[in-house]
C-alpha positions as a Markdown table, in Angstrom:
| # | Residue | x | y | z |
|---|---|---|---|---|
| 1 | Met | 132.1 | -21.9 | 82.3 |
| 2 | Ser | 131.7 | -18.5 | 83.4 |
| 3 | Asp | 129.6 | -15.9 | 81.3 |
| 4 | Tyr | 132.3 | -14.1 | 79.9 |
| 5 | Gly | 132.4 | -15.0 | 76.5 |
| 6 | Leu | 136.0 | -16.2 | 76.7 |
| 7 | Arg | 138.1 | -17.0 | 73.4 |
| 8 | Trp | 140.8 | -16.7 | 71.0 |
| 9 | Ile | 140.9 | -13.9 | 68.8 |
| 10 | Glu | 143.8 | -13.6 | 66.2 |
| 11 | Phe | 145.3 | -10.5 | 64.5 |
| 12 | Thr | 147.3 | -10.9 | 61.6 |
| 13 | Asn | 148.0 | -6.6 | 61.1 |
| 14 | Glu | 147.7 | -3.5 | 63.2 |
| 15 | Val | 144.8 | -2.7 | 60.6 |
| 16 | Glu | 142.5 | -5.5 | 62.0 |
| 17 | Ala | 143.9 | -5.0 | 65.7 |
| 18 | Lys | 142.5 | -1.3 | 65.4 |
| 19 | Lys | 139.3 | -1.9 | 64.1 |
| 20 | Ala | 138.4 | -4.4 | 66.9 |
| 21 | Leu | 140.0 | -2.0 | 69.6 |
| 22 | Phe | 137.6 | 0.5 | 68.1 |
| 23 | Gln | 134.9 | -2.0 | 68.4 |
| 24 | Ile | 135.4 | -2.6 | 72.1 |
| 25 | Gly | 135.0 | 1.9 | 72.2 |
| 26 | Cys | 138.5 | 2.5 | 72.9 |
| 27 | Ser | 139.8 | 6.2 | 72.5 |
| 28 | Glu | 141.7 | 7.3 | 69.3 |
| 29 | Thr | 144.9 | 7.6 | 71.4 |
| 30 | Gly | 144.3 | 3.8 | 73.1 |
| 31 | Ile | 144.1 | 2.8 | 69.9 |
| 32 | Asn | 147.5 | 3.8 | 68.5 |
| 33 | Leu | 149.1 | 2.6 | 71.9 |
| 34 | Met | 147.8 | -1.1 | 71.6 |
| 35 | Ala | 147.3 | -2.0 | 68.6 |
| 36 | Gly | 150.7 | -3.2 | 68.4 |
| 37 | Lys | 151.2 | -4.9 | 71.1 |
| 38 | Ala | 148.6 | -7.6 | 69.9 |
| 39 | Leu | 150.7 | -8.6 | 67.2 |
| 40 | Gly | 153.5 | -11.0 | 68.1 |
| 41 | Leu | 156.3 | -12.0 | 65.9 |
| 42 | Gly | 159.5 | -13.8 | 65.8 |
| 43 | Leu | 162.3 | -11.9 | 63.3 |
| 44 | Lys | 165.6 | -13.8 | 62.2 |
| 45 | Leu | 168.7 | -12.4 | 61.4 |
| 46 | Glu | 171.3 | -14.2 | 60.0 |
| 47 | Lys | 175.4 | -14.3 | 60.6 |
| 48 | Val | 175.2 | -11.2 | 63.0 |
| 49 | Pro | 178.3 | -10.2 | 64.6 |
| 50 | Thr | 178.8 | -11.1 | 68.3 |
| 51 | Trp | 178.6 | -7.7 | 69.5 |
| 52 | Val | 175.5 | -7.3 | 67.7 |
| 53 | Ala | 174.0 | -9.9 | 68.7 |
| 54 | Asn | 174.5 | -8.6 | 72.3 |
| 55 | Ile | 173.4 | -5.2 | 71.7 |
| 56 | Leu | 170.5 | -6.7 | 69.5 |
| 57 | Lys | 169.8 | -8.9 | 72.6 |
| 58 | Gln | 169.8 | -5.4 | 75.1 |
| 59 | Glu | 167.5 | -3.8 | 73.2 |
| 60 | Met | 164.7 | -6.2 | 72.6 |
| 61 | Leu | 165.1 | -6.9 | 76.9 |
| 62 | Ala | 164.9 | -3.3 | 77.3 |
| 63 | Ala | 161.7 | -2.8 | 75.6 |
| 64 | Asp | 160.2 | -6.4 | 77.4 |
| 65 | Gly | 161.0 | -8.5 | 74.6 |
| 66 | Asp | 163.7 | -11.3 | 74.0 |
| 67 | Ala | 166.6 | -12.5 | 71.3 |
| 68 | Ala | 167.7 | -15.7 | 71.3 |
| 69 | Val | 171.2 | -15.8 | 70.2 |
| 70 | His | 173.9 | -18.8 | 70.3 |
| 71 | Arg | 174.7 | -19.8 | 74.0 |
| 72 | Asp | 178.6 | -19.1 | 73.1 |
| 73 | Val | 177.8 | -15.4 | 72.6 |
| 74 | Val | 177.5 | -14.4 | 76.0 |
| 75 | Val | 180.9 | -15.9 | 77.0 |
| 76 | Asn | 182.5 | -13.9 | 73.4 |
| 77 | Lys | 183.3 | -17.8 | 72.1 |
| 78 | Ile | 182.1 | -17.1 | 68.6 |
| 79 | Glu | 182.6 | -14.2 | 65.8 |
| 80 | Glu | 179.1 | -14.4 | 65.0 |
| 81 | Ser | 175.3 | -15.8 | 65.2 |
| 82 | Glu | 172.1 | -16.1 | 64.0 |
| 83 | Val | 169.4 | -14.3 | 66.0 |
| 84 | Leu | 165.9 | -14.3 | 66.3 |
| 85 | Leu | 164.1 | -11.5 | 67.9 |
| 86 | Leu | 160.8 | -12.6 | 69.6 |
| 87 | Gly | 158.1 | -9.8 | 70.4 |
| 88 | Thr | 155.5 | -7.8 | 69.6 |
| 89 | Val | 155.2 | -5.2 | 66.7 |
| 90 | Cys | 155.1 | -2.1 | 69.3 |
| 91 | Gln | 158.4 | -3.5 | 70.8 |
| 92 | Phe | 160.1 | -3.5 | 67.2 |
| 93 | Lys | 159.0 | -0.5 | 66.4 |
| 94 | Tyr | 160.9 | 0.8 | 69.6 |
| 95 | Val | 163.8 | -1.0 | 69.0 |
| 96 | Ala | 163.8 | 0.2 | 65.4 |
| 97 | Gln | 164.1 | 3.5 | 66.5 |
| 98 | Lys | 166.9 | 3.0 | 69.0 |
| 99 | Leu | 169.0 | 1.5 | 66.6 |
| 100 | Ala | 168.0 | 4.3 | 64.1 |
| 101 | Ile | 170.2 | 6.3 | 65.9 |
| 102 | Gln | 173.2 | 3.9 | 66.8 |
| 103 | Pro | 176.5 | 3.8 | 64.7 |
| 104 | Phe | 178.1 | 1.0 | 63.5 |
| 105 | Gly | 175.6 | -0.4 | 60.7 |
| 106 | Leu | 172.9 | -0.5 | 63.2 |
| 107 | Arg | 171.6 | 2.5 | 61.3 |
| 108 | Glu | 170.9 | 0.4 | 58.5 |
| 109 | Leu | 169.6 | -2.2 | 60.7 |
| 110 | Gly | 166.8 | -0.1 | 61.8 |
| 111 | Lys | 165.8 | 1.3 | 58.7 |
| 112 | Glu | 165.3 | -2.3 | 57.5 |
| 113 | Leu | 163.3 | -3.7 | 60.9 |
| 114 | Glu | 161.1 | -0.4 | 59.9 |
| 115 | Gln | 160.5 | -1.1 | 56.6 |
| 116 | Leu | 159.6 | -4.9 | 57.3 |
| 117 | Leu | 156.9 | -4.1 | 59.6 |
| 118 | Gln | 155.3 | -1.8 | 57.0 |
| 119 | Thr | 155.3 | -5.0 | 54.6 |
| 120 | Leu | 152.8 | -6.6 | 57.3 |
| 121 | Glu | 150.3 | -4.4 | 56.7 |
| 122 | Pro | 148.0 | -4.9 | 54.2 |
| 123 | Pro | 149.1 | -3.0 | 50.9 |
| 124 | Ala | 147.1 | -0.1 | 49.6 |
| 125 | Gln | 145.2 | -0.5 | 46.1 |
| 126 | Arg | 147.7 | 0.8 | 43.3 |
| 127 | Tyr | 148.3 | 0.3 | 39.4 |
| 128 | Leu | 150.6 | -1.5 | 37.8 |
| 129 | Asp | 151.6 | 0.4 | 34.0 |
| 130 | Cys | 152.2 | -2.6 | 31.5 |
| 131 | Arg | 153.0 | -0.5 | 28.8 |
| 132 | Gly | 149.5 | 1.0 | 28.6 |
| 133 | Lys | 147.4 | -1.7 | 29.9 |
| 134 | Lys | 146.8 | -1.4 | 33.4 |
| 135 | Leu | 146.2 | -4.0 | 36.2 |
| 136 | Ile | 145.3 | -3.0 | 39.8 |
| 137 | Leu | 147.3 | -4.8 | 42.5 |
| 138 | Gly | 146.0 | -5.1 | 45.9 |
| 139 | Glu | 141.9 | -5.0 | 45.6 |
| 140 | Arg | 142.0 | -9.1 | 44.4 |
| 141 | Thr | 144.5 | -11.4 | 43.8 |
| 142 | Leu | 144.8 | -11.6 | 39.9 |
| 143 | Val | 145.2 | -15.0 | 37.5 |
| 144 | Met | 147.6 | -15.3 | 35.0 |
| 145 | Gly | 146.7 | -17.9 | 32.1 |
| 146 | Ile | 149.4 | -20.4 | 30.7 |
| 147 | Leu | 149.7 | -20.4 | 27.0 |
| 148 | Asn | 152.4 | -23.2 | 26.2 |
| 149 | Leu | 153.9 | -22.7 | 22.6 |
| 150 | Thr | 155.8 | -26.0 | 23.0 |
| 151 | Pro | 155.6 | -29.6 | 21.5 |
| 152 | Asp | 157.2 | -30.8 | 25.0 |
| 153 | Ser | 155.8 | -28.7 | 28.1 |
| 154 | Phe | 155.0 | -31.4 | 30.9 |
| 155 | Ser | 151.4 | -30.4 | 31.3 |
| 156 | Asp | 149.6 | -29.5 | 27.4 |
| 157 | Gly | 152.8 | -30.2 | 25.5 |
| 158 | Gly | 151.6 | -30.0 | 21.8 |
| 159 | Lys | 148.4 | -29.3 | 22.6 |
| 160 | Phe | 148.5 | -25.5 | 21.3 |
| 161 | Tyr | 151.7 | -25.9 | 19.3 |
| 162 | Lys | 149.9 | -25.3 | 15.9 |
| 163 | Ile | 149.3 | -21.6 | 15.3 |
| 164 | Glu | 145.3 | -21.5 | 15.2 |
| 165 | Asp | 145.1 | -23.8 | 18.2 |
| 166 | Ala | 147.2 | -21.3 | 20.2 |
| 167 | Ile | 145.2 | -18.0 | 19.2 |
| 168 | His | 142.2 | -19.9 | 20.2 |
| 169 | His | 143.5 | -21.1 | 23.5 |
| 170 | Ala | 144.8 | -17.5 | 24.1 |
| 171 | Glu | 141.1 | -16.1 | 23.5 |
| 172 | Arg | 139.3 | -18.8 | 25.0 |
| 173 | Leu | 141.5 | -18.1 | 28.3 |
| 174 | Ile | 140.7 | -14.1 | 28.2 |
| 175 | Ala | 136.8 | -15.2 | 27.9 |
| 176 | Glu | 137.7 | -17.1 | 30.8 |
| 177 | Gly | 138.7 | -14.1 | 32.8 |
| 178 | Ala | 142.5 | -14.3 | 32.9 |
| 179 | Asp | 143.9 | -10.7 | 33.9 |
| 180 | Ile | 147.2 | -11.9 | 32.1 |
| 181 | Leu | 148.1 | -13.8 | 29.4 |
| 182 | Asp | 151.9 | -15.7 | 30.0 |
| 183 | Ile | 153.0 | -17.2 | 26.8 |
| 184 | Gly | 156.3 | -19.9 | 26.8 |
| 185 | Ala | 157.8 | -20.8 | 23.7 |
| 186 | Glu | 160.4 | -23.2 | 25.0 |
| 187 | Ser | 159.5 | -25.7 | 27.8 |
| 188 | Thr | 161.3 | -25.2 | 30.9 |
| 189 | Arg | 159.9 | -28.8 | 32.5 |
| 190 | Pro | 161.7 | -31.1 | 34.9 |
| 191 | Gly | 165.3 | -32.7 | 32.0 |
| 192 | Tyr | 163.8 | -29.9 | 29.1 |
| 193 | Arg | 166.0 | -29.2 | 26.4 |
| 194 | Glu | 167.5 | -25.8 | 25.6 |
| 195 | Val | 166.2 | -24.6 | 21.7 |
| 196 | Asp | 167.8 | -21.9 | 20.5 |
| 197 | Ala | 166.3 | -18.4 | 20.0 |
| 198 | Glu | 165.6 | -18.6 | 16.7 |
| 199 | Glu | 163.4 | -21.6 | 17.1 |
| 200 | Glu | 162.0 | -19.8 | 19.9 |
| 201 | Trp | 160.8 | -16.8 | 18.1 |
| 202 | Arg | 159.4 | -18.9 | 15.0 |
| 203 | Arg | 157.1 | -20.3 | 17.5 |
| 204 | Leu | 156.3 | -17.0 | 19.2 |
| 205 | Glu | 156.4 | -14.1 | 16.5 |
| 206 | Pro | 152.9 | -15.5 | 14.7 |
| 207 | Val | 151.0 | -16.0 | 18.0 |
| 208 | Leu | 152.3 | -12.6 | 19.3 |
| 209 | Ser | 151.4 | -10.7 | 16.0 |
| 210 | Ala | 147.9 | -12.3 | 16.0 |
| 211 | Leu | 147.3 | -11.5 | 19.7 |
| 212 | Ala | 148.6 | -7.5 | 19.6 |
| 213 | Gly | 145.6 | -6.0 | 20.2 |
| 214 | Ile | 144.0 | -7.9 | 23.1 |
| 215 | Ser | 142.8 | -6.3 | 26.2 |
| 216 | Val | 144.6 | -8.1 | 28.5 |
| 217 | Pro | 148.6 | -7.7 | 29.0 |
| 218 | Ile | 150.9 | -10.6 | 28.0 |
| 219 | Ser | 153.9 | -11.6 | 29.4 |
| 220 | Ile | 156.5 | -13.5 | 27.7 |
| 221 | Asp | 158.1 | -16.5 | 29.3 |
| 222 | Thr | 161.9 | -16.4 | 28.2 |
| 223 | Tyr | 164.9 | -16.1 | 29.9 |
| 224 | Lys | 166.7 | -14.6 | 27.0 |
| 225 | Ala | 167.3 | -11.2 | 25.8 |
| 226 | Val | 167.3 | -11.3 | 22.5 |
| 227 | Ile | 163.9 | -13.3 | 22.8 |
| 228 | Ala | 162.7 | -10.4 | 25.1 |
| 229 | Asp | 163.5 | -7.6 | 23.2 |
| 230 | Lys | 161.8 | -8.6 | 19.7 |
| 231 | Ala | 158.7 | -9.7 | 21.7 |
| 232 | Leu | 158.5 | -6.1 | 23.1 |
| 233 | Gln | 158.8 | -4.6 | 20.1 |
| 234 | Ser | 156.0 | -6.6 | 18.9 |
| 235 | Gly | 153.9 | -5.3 | 21.9 |
| 236 | Ala | 154.3 | -7.8 | 24.6 |
| 237 | Asn | 153.8 | -5.8 | 27.7 |
| 238 | Met | 156.0 | -7.6 | 30.7 |
| 239 | Ile | 159.0 | -10.3 | 30.7 |
| 240 | Asn | 158.7 | -13.6 | 32.6 |
| 241 | Asp | 162.3 | -14.9 | 33.0 |
| 242 | Ile | 162.1 | -18.1 | 35.4 |
| 243 | Trp | 166.2 | -17.1 | 36.3 |
| 244 | Gly | 165.7 | -13.6 | 38.1 |
| 245 | Leu | 167.9 | -12.0 | 35.5 |
| 246 | Gln | 170.4 | -13.9 | 36.5 |
| 247 | Arg | 171.1 | -16.5 | 33.1 |
| 248 | Asp | 171.2 | -14.0 | 30.3 |
| 249 | Pro | 173.3 | -10.8 | 31.7 |
| 250 | Asp | 171.5 | -8.5 | 29.4 |
| 251 | Leu | 168.0 | -9.1 | 30.0 |
| 252 | Ala | 168.2 | -6.5 | 33.0 |
| 253 | Arg | 169.2 | -3.7 | 30.6 |
| 254 | Val | 166.0 | -5.1 | 28.0 |
| 255 | Val | 163.6 | -4.5 | 30.3 |
| 256 | Gly | 165.0 | -1.3 | 31.6 |
| 257 | Glu | 165.2 | -0.1 | 28.7 |
| 258 | Tyr | 161.0 | -0.7 | 27.6 |
| 259 | Asp | 160.2 | 0.2 | 31.4 |
| 260 | Val | 158.3 | -2.9 | 31.5 |
| 261 | Pro | 157.3 | -5.2 | 34.5 |
| 262 | Val | 159.3 | -8.0 | 35.6 |
| 263 | Ile | 159.0 | -11.4 | 37.0 |
| 264 | Val | 162.1 | -12.7 | 38.5 |
| 265 | Met | 161.7 | -16.6 | 39.7 |
| 266 | His | 164.0 | -18.2 | 41.9 |
| 267 | Asn | 165.8 | -20.9 | 40.6 |
| 268 | Gln | 169.2 | -22.5 | 40.6 |
| 269 | Asn | 170.6 | -25.7 | 39.9 |
| 270 | Gly | 170.4 | -28.5 | 42.2 |
| 271 | Ser | 168.5 | -28.4 | 45.6 |
| 272 | Ala | 171.4 | -28.0 | 48.0 |
| 273 | Tyr | 170.3 | -25.1 | 50.6 |
| 274 | His | 172.2 | -23.5 | 53.7 |
| 275 | His | 169.0 | -22.4 | 54.8 |
| 276 | Leu | 166.2 | -22.6 | 52.1 |
| 277 | Ile | 164.1 | -19.4 | 52.9 |
| 278 | Ser | 166.9 | -17.8 | 53.6 |
| 279 | Asp | 168.6 | -18.8 | 50.4 |
| 280 | Ile | 165.7 | -18.5 | 47.9 |
| 281 | Ile | 165.4 | -14.7 | 49.3 |
| 282 | Thr | 169.1 | -14.0 | 49.4 |
| 283 | Phe | 168.2 | -14.8 | 45.3 |
| 284 | Leu | 165.5 | -12.5 | 44.9 |
| 285 | Lys | 166.8 | -9.9 | 46.7 |
| 286 | Glu | 169.6 | -9.9 | 43.7 |
| 287 | Ser | 167.3 | -10.3 | 41.0 |
| 288 | Ile | 165.5 | -7.4 | 42.3 |
| 289 | Arg | 168.8 | -5.2 | 42.8 |
| 290 | Leu | 169.6 | -6.2 | 39.0 |
| 291 | Ala | 166.2 | -4.5 | 37.7 |
| 292 | Glu | 166.4 | -1.9 | 40.1 |
| 293 | Ser | 169.8 | -0.8 | 38.6 |
| 294 | Ser | 168.3 | -0.8 | 35.3 |
| 295 | Gly | 165.7 | 1.7 | 36.1 |
| 296 | Leu | 162.8 | -0.2 | 37.2 |
| 297 | Ser | 161.1 | 0.6 | 40.5 |
| 298 | Gly | 158.2 | -0.5 | 43.2 |
| 299 | Asp | 155.7 | -2.8 | 41.6 |
| 300 | Gln | 157.4 | -3.4 | 38.3 |
| 301 | Val | 159.5 | -5.8 | 39.9 |
| 302 | Ile | 157.4 | -8.8 | 40.7 |
| 303 | Ile | 159.0 | -12.0 | 42.8 |
| 304 | Asp | 158.1 | -15.6 | 42.2 |
| 305 | Pro | 159.6 | -17.9 | 44.8 |
| 306 | Gly | 160.1 | -21.0 | 42.0 |
| 307 | Ile | 157.7 | -24.0 | 43.1 |
| 308 | Gly | 159.3 | -26.8 | 41.1 |
| 309 | Phe | 162.4 | -25.4 | 40.3 |
| 310 | Gly | 165.7 | -26.7 | 42.3 |
| 311 | Lys | 163.9 | -27.4 | 45.1 |
| 312 | Thr | 163.2 | -31.2 | 46.4 |
| 313 | Tyr | 159.1 | -32.2 | 47.1 |
| 314 | Glu | 159.8 | -31.8 | 50.3 |
| 315 | Gln | 161.2 | -28.0 | 50.1 |
| 316 | Asn | 158.4 | -27.5 | 47.5 |
| 317 | Leu | 156.0 | -27.9 | 50.1 |
| 318 | Glu | 158.0 | -26.1 | 52.7 |
| 319 | Val | 158.0 | -23.1 | 50.4 |
| 320 | Leu | 154.5 | -23.0 | 49.8 |
| 321 | Ser | 153.9 | -23.3 | 53.3 |
| 322 | Arg | 156.0 | -20.1 | 54.1 |
| 323 | Leu | 154.5 | -18.3 | 51.1 |
| 324 | Lys | 154.4 | -15.5 | 53.7 |
| 325 | Glu | 157.7 | -14.7 | 54.5 |
| 326 | Phe | 158.6 | -13.2 | 51.1 |
| 327 | Arg | 156.2 | -10.4 | 51.7 |
| 328 | Ile | 159.6 | -8.9 | 53.6 |
| 329 | Leu | 160.5 | -7.9 | 49.8 |
| 330 | Gly | 158.4 | -5.5 | 49.7 |
| 331 | Lys | 157.1 | -6.5 | 45.9 |
| 332 | Pro | 154.1 | -8.3 | 44.6 |
| 333 | Val | 154.7 | -12.1 | 45.1 |
| 334 | Leu | 153.3 | -14.3 | 41.9 |
| 335 | Leu | 152.4 | -18.4 | 42.6 |
| 336 | Gly | 153.0 | -20.8 | 40.0 |
| 337 | Ala | 151.9 | -24.0 | 41.3 |
| 338 | Ser | 149.6 | -25.3 | 38.6 |
| 339 | Arg | 150.0 | -28.7 | 37.9 |
| 340 | Lys | 153.5 | -29.2 | 39.3 |
| 341 | Ser | 155.1 | -32.6 | 40.0 |
| 342 | Thr | 154.9 | -31.9 | 44.1 |
| 343 | Ile | 150.9 | -31.8 | 43.6 |
| 344 | Gly | 150.9 | -35.2 | 42.2 |
| 345 | Lys | 153.2 | -36.5 | 44.6 |
| 346 | Val | 150.9 | -35.7 | 47.7 |
| 347 | Leu | 147.9 | -36.9 | 45.5 |
| 348 | Asp | 149.6 | -39.5 | 43.4 |
| 349 | Leu | 147.8 | -38.3 | 40.3 |
| 350 | Pro | 149.0 | -37.8 | 36.9 |
| 351 | Val | 149.2 | -34.0 | 35.4 |
| 352 | Glu | 145.7 | -33.6 | 33.9 |
| 353 | Glu | 143.9 | -34.7 | 37.4 |
| 354 | Arg | 145.9 | -32.0 | 39.6 |
| 355 | Leu | 143.2 | -29.2 | 39.5 |
| 356 | Glu | 142.0 | -30.0 | 42.9 |
| 357 | Gly | 145.3 | -29.6 | 44.5 |
| 358 | Thr | 146.4 | -26.9 | 42.6 |
| 359 | Ile | 142.9 | -24.6 | 43.6 |
| 360 | Ala | 144.2 | -26.2 | 47.3 |
| 361 | Ala | 147.7 | -24.4 | 46.6 |
| 362 | Asn | 146.8 | -21.1 | 45.3 |
| 363 | Val | 144.0 | -20.6 | 47.7 |
| 364 | Leu | 146.7 | -21.3 | 50.4 |
| 365 | Gly | 148.8 | -18.6 | 48.7 |
| 366 | Val | 145.8 | -15.9 | 48.2 |
| 367 | Ala | 145.9 | -16.5 | 52.7 |
| 368 | Ala | 149.4 | -15.9 | 52.5 |
| 369 | Gly | 148.6 | -12.3 | 50.6 |
| 370 | Val | 150.1 | -13.8 | 46.9 |
| 371 | Asp | 149.2 | -10.9 | 44.4 |
| 372 | Ile | 148.6 | -13.3 | 41.2 |
| 373 | Ile | 148.4 | -16.7 | 40.7 |
| 374 | Arg | 149.6 | -18.7 | 37.2 |
| 375 | Val | 147.5 | -21.2 | 35.9 |
| 376 | His | 146.4 | -23.7 | 33.3 |
| 377 | Asp | 142.9 | -23.8 | 34.5 |
| 378 | Val | 141.6 | -20.1 | 34.7 |
| 379 | Pro | 137.7 | -20.7 | 35.5 |
| 380 | Ala | 138.1 | -23.3 | 38.7 |
| 381 | Asn | 140.9 | -21.3 | 39.5 |
| 382 | Arg | 139.4 | -18.1 | 39.3 |
| 383 | Arg | 136.4 | -18.8 | 41.0 |
| 384 | Ala | 138.5 | -20.7 | 44.3 |
| 385 | Ile | 140.7 | -17.4 | 44.8 |
| 386 | Gln | 137.4 | -15.2 | 44.5 |
| 387 | Met | 136.2 | -17.1 | 47.4 |
| 388 | Ala | 139.4 | -16.8 | 49.0 |
| 389 | Asp | 139.7 | -13.2 | 48.4 |
| 390 | Ala | 136.3 | -12.2 | 49.7 |
| 391 | Ile | 137.3 | -14.0 | 53.1 |
| 392 | Val | 141.1 | -13.1 | 53.2 |
| 393 | Arg | 141.0 | -9.3 | 51.8 |
| 394 | Lys | 137.6 | -8.1 | 53.8 |
| 395 | Gln | 139.1 | -7.0 | 57.2 |
| 396 | Arg | 137.6 | -8.3 | 60.5 |
| 397 | Gly | 135.4 | -6.4 | 62.6 |
| 398 | Leu | 134.1 | -3.0 | 61.8 |
| 399 | Asn | 135.1 | -0.4 | 60.0 |
| 400 | Tyr | 137.3 | 2.0 | 61.9 |
| 401 | Ala | 137.9 | 5.2 | 60.0 |
| 402 | Gly | 141.2 | 5.6 | 61.6 |
| 403 | Ala | 142.9 | 3.2 | 59.5 |
């Protein structure tokens, strides 16, 4: 064994790479030139015309990277192919610049590649205005506490159905450290029965009125435009839609008129997918488009991959293992895995015994860059993510003034 201290070192973004180079004593010029070379990535594209696939292959090879394409692309036997670009951040930046000056739609692809590379870096701290109540994003992972005003919720159905119990629990969640309060008056558990808007508002209105002066933002868990409108009139601060603005066509207009943050969750009937993650991202892109076409922008649109909705047990686990990939959308990410059936199946435990499994999923979410976790048990989860934040949000190595 040599005396050189050989070891693996992993970089997840350029900030970390620059710190390591600074620690070695590299010049500022050298740091800027080499940081991107430390980061190897695989970027996938779908339904790429054969001629575009060939251009991408050539450009990646010219940059000393590579591109995997269907074997029949080279002989022009197929019209389109999936493409897997393989290279470093430095190589991808070079290719993005080359594509940005080419015609035939490649310019747009180059710009999209540049934007994607930006999402890999740690986001700056910024404020999210929830109608006067501000949340800080990028500083730590935020905790959203769940308040169900339903008699049939999968987790705590009936416990907070009475108004006085609901108000007491809301106050308790805030005292325990919830940054956001998410109130739902219709159960969306598997096999749930829909309630009409009149009944949903009957459950919601008195509790919302009683909590109007609380210190944290109130999110309303609804997919109905009429409920969102009434709730926002009554002082709610944001909307959480399990159908990503794609169930009620009027909901995008409502959140746009009130200029409030909206959580758009992936959902679908059934669990058939072409490519799981790609299909979810496509759905969320449409939700983002709907929100932005109604006037929302930036962090006002928060995405949720929808654990437990329109997915099998195995699909839920895959989504949980690939949460980092949703950062490509450039939006804050919310994870709602609390007490879900996937946790119950892994551990073979009933709803009331899924705390440890929930914490494990949420800690991995923090490591993947999730911005908000939605939970039933605030104190234990908050402590766990505080520890996780201390590890993953503190960049490794010495401070680097140029970063």
